[in-house]
N, C-alpha and C positions, 0 to 999 in steps of 0.2 A: 419431403424426410421424414423417417420415423425414426420415437425415440421414447421406446419403450423402457429406458431406464431412467428419463427423468421427469422426478414426480410433481415437476412442474408443468409438465407437457399436457397440454389442453385445459390449463388451471386458466383463469384470468385474475387478473387482481384484484378486481372484484371479492369474485369468489374465495382467495385466497387471504382478503382481509376480513372478509363475514366469518370462517372457518378459523381463524385466531381466534373474531371478538368470539365467540361460543366457547372458547376457551380461557381466553385471559381477560376477556371486559376491556374497559380503553384501563383502567389501572394498568392492567396487567400487561397492556401492554406498551405503554407509558415506561412502566418501571424496565424493561426488555430492551427498547428500544426508546432513548431518549431524544425525543422531537415535540415542539408546539404542538401540533396537529392531530397527538395522541394526549395531550395537556391539557387544554385550556380550548375549551366550547368543542368537543371530539364530536365527527361527524363525520359517517362514508365517502360524501360527498367530496368535504373538505381537505381529507385525506387521503382519497384518490387523486382529486386535482395535484396535491403537493407530490403524491409517490409518483404519480405520472413524471414531474416536472426536474426529477431529485434523484439522480440515478444512484446514488450511494444509499438513501434513506429507502427504494427501493430494492436492494441488494440485500439490505438488512433485514426488510419484511420477509423477502423469500428464502433468508439461508434460518431465520426462524421457524418459517413452517416446517421447513425441511425436518430441522431438531424436533419441532414439535411431534410432527405425524410421523416422519419415518426414520428416525435417531432408534439406535438399536440399546443406547445409555438404560 
């Protein structure tokens, strides 16, 4: 199914997280999304493990990504 207007289409959770890290770094991610995996000894591996298991947190990361890269604000 084609989703040409979906900015997340074709993006992996890892690529979304990596792009957000370039823009915000760990401190900025922790500021925008208050979760422990961004605050205490953050790593991509541990964050991906948590985000894959926790739907609400993954949704917040996806929303921040859309706001950061596709918002017209």
